[in-house]
Steps between C-alpha positions, in 0.01 A plus 500: 500500500783738593678427172184569299454827689857602424470424129158664481627821659792514257276442199248758613753774558679432172173504309404832654831667423637342185356769275682782680792636297791675668818441305642847553441503876642148537819611329531791742504261796829349385719776631826570675473401866738521792508193719674538834703183531648580741579850370390514139481314175369728229361288221247490223220291652466287187869407522478350849507119493196453722141603554571820691189693608505878546236727656524877539353740751202585276401133474528453876282805568245405234462155652382653831669215686532519877878453496779357284424137584135554407604651166732207424223252582254662260721604210819295452523153353574198724455699823269349759419601859420278799304703756624292794449773760184657350665839539528703176861605575631154598477296180713205397589607144589216264671522164527177303451310825771687695393714792584838648324523835514699826460176699792301637506134407419523130756401232575851373607507136458853361759778532353849548696820428411864561737742327772233489461408868391145576208527742452134591540500878830339611360273774278287275512656150142614562331784310295759688273624222331742741820707520543567126396860414257443214440870430874545437534223240603616153523152347524132592684231308419132552797302371448123457728208569803443719681810379834503688541875456229553760701324768378273774144372513417568134400136460181552303532866410573851620289810543678832452335824611611841373375801693392840377694825506407864450632511145297205369188566711452874562184645648282408795191296565285374786284187495228407751277192502268315737254214500446141611655347813550846646786565260638856472792567271706816459793568267679819400811584304687802374806545283685768311832635378710810553808537285704183551306383804175308513288369784222250549291421811219246538296396803212257541285353776251214512253421776262207489278314746538183295240275342558229762432540870765679710734559201588870467783648294697821554783574258692820427775547242723787396764556235721798416772545239739785432686488169784692342555472126768637271603383155753233609401450864186434701427420864179381666453489875178342622328414826235232540299489822213271590304383803231233491281343765335199340267238644446197280333220694552239231332170432187386684312167507275446198214401732528833682513703177188322375315641800663846494710590192680787678597296807856445619640211706733638769633854529684726464767436238661841499809626317658841545757620247720806497743583221758771430713474188755751370631454145761693302534425128758662275570487127805633317543499123876482444465498122241422237589130532590464869300580815502420870209453737501438871281499805518484877217438743402464864188305590339460842207259524327411828228236522295404803237226512235410756316176425222356711453129434337197656706297743667159515530514879263346753501346846719191524306174518740342747515812719217749428665757723745591221488587129629264235521496124212309345588132446811542718398402852851453627641847433341793681586837347726746677477875551788749460626412848522129421198413714213273406197707400194447714180411317270800492201579279653840423797319340310248286347547158726763344859590426623849422800496269706819482795578274718800436736524206741786448676500163767757412654480154754696299653451160689645206502417131696622201451421134698580188328514164700494176342511153694470179421419139734342248458365147127570511457312828400660830630371829412595855698382801377549857705414807417565863552406859281526809553463871216479751511445873212447743465468872194323638378482859210259546322438830192294578293368791187297572256597774220277622146628524137434424249581226203726569157470338625664178804265493733783594815369668517651849847501662543301821832648608700173486766445233639168378861475609627303200324722244712812540724571205764766446691469173751742354593444136765675293473452124754613242434458126761579237428465128678559172310494170571535130271527198571536130255556214618471139277611212561349159318770306131560571392137497710305748612568856704266721530560874713338765511577871637363824487592866706372790329514840665447836291494819633486856244461779603503866242406763537573871270369771429770756376243756770237463692328221246259344425731209855617430606441143739607226375432147659580165348461155640587160411438138562619144177527300505528117244614244481483120244649266426548133243722327432473125278738302384336176290807423478854631183412693591163651778359714586152626700439817655224709693516827660289771577641843591397853455664838539398864356576839703445814307378804381797703566536874143398583552175308844426643371531855199273449617197305488205742217249440558357849445842658236687298450869566193717508528762230591770539529477873756242609806333353713206597796321339646604165609209280655629179273561202609499138443810289230488234602513135243581230558430131268656241454425132266733313400533136241724341392746234338844493391753246237741377232461237150636558596470867805421712556134585741294710522124532753297695597178678717469811653222708646574844669233714587566864758273660517467880181701537430609858150462638350549844383151593194539718480301823170650616314743278312692766812565709725575202735236634757332278845537353682598181654232284646441154232286335682438173387626163192696402397601149291775346430475131237681307361682203409871480307701243424873509304715257423870526397786278245768430484875540147619575417141590808370684521134595737231621500124558759306703483122524732264691513122530740402778610163637678542835604162638729325745770294330616286793320290756497597867284464810327816613359530852134609482340397828157644418475348153197265493701233313829532685670184625670548836476875443676492161414496131717349226583748223583343163671642189238675291285615791400862456629778724222628724328835440616528136217497241562315176312751285479875527313742275480880511314724261410865497302739281491881524275711280544875453128569471536877466781748533418516872377149589691169501357172627674168545454140607750229588493128563723282717473122486699256713470124482489267799796466738604262775511629856814538709570180689375292206827481310404140407177620329281256693215732600250698292647822362373856537255565219554713190355850492436797272486858627372798299592860585356826362628857496410839355686831470343836421713805432318827564794697362880478494534550875207308649382143452292244686511122496307198625616141552302181566701189588348153480194650334322162468565408865707189430546282809858377478824431687866528402655338809438187705663293772413217740432572865312394809205705622289289735696584816421869442160487330357175636423150380282627213813629323698183431590586142872546439476737203580869551488765224556872461202620297542757227363850540126547432359768276627847583444843349696823529476851358764770489619827355834616364603864487802625304659841542 
């Protein structure tokens, strides 16, 4: 049924748009772009050996997306979002089955850059989408494959963000919107130039009550840039500041959601983020053929979490006077003084998990760019080096308590003695990269690149020596590419690339299957993990006719992939391990065109599978044997849909009015904890969104947005858990899901001056 729906949607959209001619506009979209990787690679987009996707500020604004992650989900091919937390600013963003998420414990596989600074957090390579200043984005570039030039963690791709400046985006505007779920959104920017100086400032704020119970959002972001430009030299100094207070209460039992769709299980699951980042970028043209670029940055990121969960502690059966772990009658739990904890109703039913992570980073990069032509051939050589250092201070604790009538975890004042963690990590990353592009006339380009990465991670246990460690990883990653243009309006490409990801500190300190930890709150021994190596082969074609088209095939193999092996879904207990190989292979097609009637279609078929057998603990799985499931080669990775379709249509009805509609289809997906694919999957879904813009005159416009206009009941995340001890014997089902957002509507105005 899902496959028929997918094919029917494709056929319907193509039939509706095939008559639209837009050859001239399609040609304009193949333009010179600047990809920050890590500083810059200027290239003609049609000469890049991969399906690079580019979106400018005007497209982002026109899409009326809530933030960058929301825009990627709706508009770029092969991007999918799991709404695990049910908070709009805490998505797990997937690209080709690789994830960039704010949550510890996921196998991160996308490198994110903002103005040449890698913004994956050093402790777990996580991505805090809530901290990216959307109103300051000039352009985004989604680069596919294991491109080594993007450094560590670019296993499945890299996202490069270029920010605005006063020269490229002069003027001022203010945008206000409000609507469903108590959402209020404010954004303002201003920019300008004076002689050789330019400035740009952007601020934004989002408040929301949330569409699920007890799930508010409060996020504020600011960005400022001061630039100096002369003919051979330019300097940009920027400041990014953000603060977010997010509550995303996550998955809830299906039986509970059937009764009350907005219900949550236990609460709160609260994350507070603060960010300050200072970046200096310089460019110097030494001659017409030779230039230098460099940057330096300081980044301070603080994260605090407060998670109220159900409890695994109850009165001991052999001695009811004291507390024990469930199913462990012989080991009473100890408090911070080493004393047995007395059984007390105020200490049963809930645990409060607190963490604090301070992450201070600094780095420098320099890149030389040399272009020279000879005998009718053009050659461009790029060489660079980077050095980044990070200091991490992670602390955590677990307090016992009880749940009130709303399932709020109430502190009981007693802390588990063996659950305190104090880890200090020092991370140094040095890289050297080289890229060369040789053009044989206008038809053929050959590219070759390589990057050498060296990572040194030192771990120090602030409460003893159990977590001390000294880990070193190094690797040389190559890339080759070829682009051939048989005609002026078509190009063929093929590429092979490799990239690696070193185990992060959070993985190195939680890697013992005999001593599982509770993410992200406690860590034990640190057996060595192998670094992940991704190898990508990609072939495709693109061109323009009556519309622009792209078609491609990719094959990505991860060796020594690291996964968080769950040992208790509701307590987030488990450990990190190398599970062998995983593979993502797929097919992509994109079509777009039109002028007064603009349209696009993106389709993806993706097979994401395990390639080696292993046993995965999944104690709440209904078909588990002794608390484990047997994963076999060919089993699909959980939470990755096999088919994905996006389509959009925007009509310029009059000179003042534009209306649009978009479609997002995702096929079924297996839940987390079902790596063996034994249980029913989450169902396929189709969501339709509507929007309208009306421009009163050049300086004033209004807009309206309706998401999930047809009120589709769907979910994009699932896991197994145990609910009866909290909700009662009527809730014995083990299936938990995070439901997708219901229908919501917002209106707003934009004023320019």
